[in-house]
KENUTI-82588 format. One record per residue (C-alpha): y, x, z; residue number from 1; residue in three letters. Coordinates in pm, 1 decimal. Example, Ala and Ser with C-alpha at 12.3 -4.5 7.8 and 13.67 -1.06 7.14 Angstrom:
! residues 2
y, x, z, resi, resn
-450.0, 1230.0, 780.0, 1, ALA
-106.0, 1367.0, 714.0, 2, SER
***
This chain:
! residues 169
y, x, z, resi, resn
5895.5, 19637.0, 12325.6, 1, MET
6000.2, 19352.9, 12100.0, 2, ALA
5756.4, 19225.9, 11843.3, 3, ASN
5829.5, 19355.9, 11491.9, 4, ALA
5774.2, 19010.7, 11344.7, 5, LYS
6029.9, 18852.3, 11578.6, 6, ILE
6282.6, 19126.9, 11502.2, 7, LEU
6235.2, 19073.7, 11129.6, 8, ALA
6290.8, 18698.7, 11172.2, 9, GLU
6608.1, 18760.5, 11371.6, 10, LYS
6736.0, 19009.2, 11111.6, 11, GLU
6667.6, 18750.9, 10840.5, 12, GLN
6856.6, 18484.9, 11038.1, 13, ALA
7154.1, 18719.4, 11087.3, 14, VAL
7153.1, 18800.1, 10714.6, 15, ALA
7153.6, 18428.6, 10625.6, 16, GLU
7443.3, 18349.8, 10859.8, 17, VAL
7633.5, 18656.4, 10735.1, 18, THR
7596.4, 18528.3, 10378.9, 19, GLU
7721.1, 18184.9, 10486.4, 20, LYS
8030.9, 18343.2, 10642.9, 21, PHE
8097.5, 18545.9, 10326.8, 22, LYS
8036.6, 18258.0, 10082.3, 23, ALA
8229.2, 17998.4, 10281.1, 24, SER
8586.9, 17910.5, 10185.7, 25, SER
8630.8, 17736.8, 10521.2, 26, CYS
8432.9, 17778.2, 10840.7, 27, THR
8509.5, 17581.4, 11156.0, 28, VAL
8374.3, 17675.8, 11499.1, 29, VAL
8341.9, 17390.3, 11748.9, 30, ALA
8221.8, 17331.1, 12103.0, 31, ASP
7988.0, 17031.3, 12106.1, 32, TYR
7910.4, 17034.4, 12479.3, 33, ARG
7857.5, 16681.0, 12609.7, 34, GLY
7786.2, 16505.6, 12279.1, 35, LEU
7472.6, 16293.3, 12281.5, 36, ASN
7208.9, 16296.7, 12009.6, 37, VAL
7349.5, 15990.0, 11832.8, 38, ALA
7698.5, 16143.3, 11815.7, 39, GLN
7570.0, 16476.7, 11683.5, 40, VAL
7358.2, 16291.7, 11426.9, 41, THR
7660.7, 16091.1, 11314.5, 42, GLN
7869.7, 16410.2, 11287.2, 43, LEU
7597.8, 16590.9, 11090.6, 44, ARG
7567.6, 16293.6, 10854.6, 45, LYS
7939.1, 16280.3, 10777.6, 46, SER
7950.8, 16657.4, 10722.0, 47, LEU
7639.7, 16652.4, 10503.1, 48, ARG
7790.3, 16375.2, 10286.3, 49, GLU
8090.2, 16603.3, 10226.0, 50, ALA
7863.6, 16894.9, 10128.9, 51, GLY
7927.2, 17088.0, 10450.1, 52, ILE
7651.1, 17273.8, 10632.3, 53, GLU
7657.7, 17231.4, 11010.5, 54, PHE
7457.9, 17468.1, 11231.5, 55, SER
7416.6, 17521.4, 11602.3, 56, VAL
7384.3, 17895.5, 11648.7, 57, LEU
7317.8, 18134.2, 11931.9, 58, LYS
7638.1, 18323.5, 12006.0, 59, ASN
7462.4, 18660.6, 11991.6, 60, SER
7329.9, 18583.1, 11643.6, 61, LEU
7672.8, 18457.8, 11532.4, 62, ALA
7843.2, 18772.8, 11668.3, 63, ARG
7609.0, 18996.9, 11473.6, 64, ARG
7679.2, 18793.4, 11160.2, 65, ALA
8056.2, 18812.2, 11212.9, 66, THR
8027.9, 19189.1, 11255.8, 67, ALA
7837.4, 19213.5, 10926.8, 68, ASN
8090.7, 18985.2, 10755.7, 69, ALA
8384.4, 19181.4, 10906.5, 70, GLU
8513.1, 18877.8, 11096.9, 71, LEU
8497.1, 19020.2, 11449.4, 72, THR
8824.1, 18843.4, 11545.1, 73, GLU
8611.8, 18527.3, 11562.9, 74, LEU
8393.7, 18672.4, 11842.2, 75, ASP
8634.6, 18567.8, 12118.9, 76, GLU
8570.0, 18202.5, 12024.7, 77, PHE
8189.8, 18238.5, 12029.8, 78, LEU
8138.8, 18135.2, 12390.1, 79, THR
7953.0, 17837.9, 12530.0, 80, GLY
7766.3, 17595.3, 12305.5, 81, PRO
7875.8, 17676.3, 11952.1, 82, THR
7834.9, 17479.1, 11633.4, 83, ALA
7967.1, 17609.4, 11304.1, 84, ILE
8052.0, 17411.6, 10990.6, 85, ALA
8038.8, 17606.3, 10661.9, 86, PHE
8201.8, 17476.3, 10343.7, 87, SER
8173.6, 17667.8, 10018.8, 88, LYS
8402.9, 17454.7, 9803.2, 89, ASP
8648.0, 17246.0, 10001.4, 90, ASP
8883.3, 17414.5, 10246.9, 91, VAL
9020.7, 17096.4, 10401.4, 92, ILE
8713.9, 16873.0, 10449.8, 93, SER
8543.9, 17053.8, 10740.0, 94, PRO
8869.6, 17075.0, 10932.4, 95, ALA
8950.7, 16710.9, 10858.8, 96, LYS
8604.7, 16574.6, 10949.2, 97, ILE
8569.1, 16774.8, 11271.1, 98, LEU
8926.3, 16703.6, 11383.5, 99, THR
8889.8, 16330.1, 11317.4, 100, GLU
8556.8, 16327.2, 11500.7, 101, PHE
8714.1, 16515.8, 11793.6, 102, ALA
8987.7, 16250.7, 11816.3, 103, LYS
8723.3, 15979.8, 11857.7, 104, LYS
8491.9, 16187.5, 12079.2, 105, ASN
8679.6, 16397.9, 12332.2, 106, ASP
8366.5, 16600.1, 12408.8, 107, LYS
8389.9, 16783.5, 12074.0, 108, LEU
8657.8, 17049.1, 12056.8, 109, SER
8755.1, 17265.9, 11763.7, 110, VAL
8777.1, 17628.7, 11877.4, 111, LYS
8880.1, 17821.5, 11567.5, 112, ALA
8789.4, 17884.3, 11206.6, 113, GLY
8792.4, 18110.1, 10907.2, 114, VAL
9000.1, 17997.4, 10609.9, 115, VAL
8971.7, 18201.3, 10291.0, 116, GLU
8852.4, 18505.1, 10489.2, 117, GLY
9125.3, 18485.2, 10757.7, 118, ARG
9047.3, 18391.4, 11119.4, 119, VAL
9271.9, 18109.8, 11245.7, 120, VAL
9303.4, 17927.6, 11575.9, 121, GLY
9246.0, 17563.3, 11655.0, 122, SER
9613.9, 17477.3, 11592.5, 123, ALA
9589.4, 17600.6, 11232.3, 124, GLU
9263.7, 17409.9, 11181.7, 125, ILE
9428.7, 17091.1, 11310.0, 126, LYS
9730.0, 17150.7, 11082.0, 127, ALA
9491.9, 17201.4, 10789.4, 128, LEU
9323.4, 16871.6, 10877.0, 129, ALA
9657.0, 16691.9, 10834.3, 130, GLU
9678.2, 16796.4, 10468.7, 131, LEU
9553.5, 16559.4, 10200.9, 132, PRO
9210.2, 16629.3, 10055.6, 133, SER
9166.3, 16831.7, 9738.8, 134, ARG
9134.9, 16512.0, 9533.6, 135, ASP
9448.5, 16372.4, 9698.0, 136, GLY
9642.1, 16689.3, 9618.6, 137, LEU
9520.4, 16683.3, 9258.6, 138, LEU
9627.6, 16320.6, 9215.6, 139, SER
9971.7, 16404.9, 9359.1, 140, MET
10001.9, 16695.4, 9117.3, 141, LEU
9896.0, 16477.0, 8827.3, 142, LEU
10155.2, 16212.0, 8909.4, 143, SER
10426.0, 16479.3, 8937.1, 144, VAL
10325.9, 16621.3, 8599.3, 145, LEU
10318.9, 16276.4, 8437.9, 146, GLN
10657.3, 16165.0, 8576.5, 147, ALA
10881.4, 16342.4, 8317.8, 148, PRO
10672.4, 16214.8, 8026.5, 149, VAL
10667.9, 15862.4, 8170.6, 150, ARG
11045.3, 15867.9, 8229.1, 151, ASN
11107.3, 15997.2, 7875.7, 152, PHE
10886.5, 15722.6, 7732.2, 153, ALA
11074.0, 15458.0, 7931.2, 154, LEU
11410.5, 15596.7, 7813.7, 155, ALA
11297.7, 15592.7, 7448.9, 156, VAL
11169.8, 15237.8, 7489.5, 157, LYS
11500.6, 15126.6, 7646.8, 158, ALA
11700.8, 15282.1, 7361.6, 159, VAL
11474.3, 15116.4, 7104.9, 160, ALA
11510.1, 14777.3, 7273.4, 161, GLU
11889.0, 14819.7, 7291.0, 162, LYS
11912.2, 14903.8, 6918.7, 163, LYS
11684.7, 14612.9, 6835.0, 164, GLU
11900.6, 14376.0, 7040.8, 165, ALA
12217.3, 14509.0, 6866.3, 166, GLU
12051.2, 14464.4, 6526.1, 167, GLY
11967.6, 14098.9, 6599.5, 168, GLN
12320.1, 14019.7, 6721.7, 169, ALA
***
């Protein structure tokens, strides 16, 4: 019979991963088979700098967590060596970082993900990676919002300069 202490530790681990799935706005599941220690360290560093938690999990533990988080559609992707990136705030960053890393290191492959509570395939994760970052989107929105005011100011300035030129002539 299994030791009660070990079972309690496993239940605690499943509860922690379940909470990560529930709290995460974007989760990306990747196969890291074939990456060496230096490559994994580099990947972890770039994810950590973006505020993304990266964990290598046993598939059985991850399946129990997905069942608790009601994300069982993700189970079909939990085969082989599995690493999962959890991001609470930014939806695009984990997809972007892992996809860019996979382009440079063909041994890493993005399997699937969970975006805002919806399980998506690797194609959707790659499409998400092509989007600008949150800051980039905000700067685009800001420039779009400023454009009418800027154009109005330029038109008023042009009219004022024209009247001033007519007054001097």
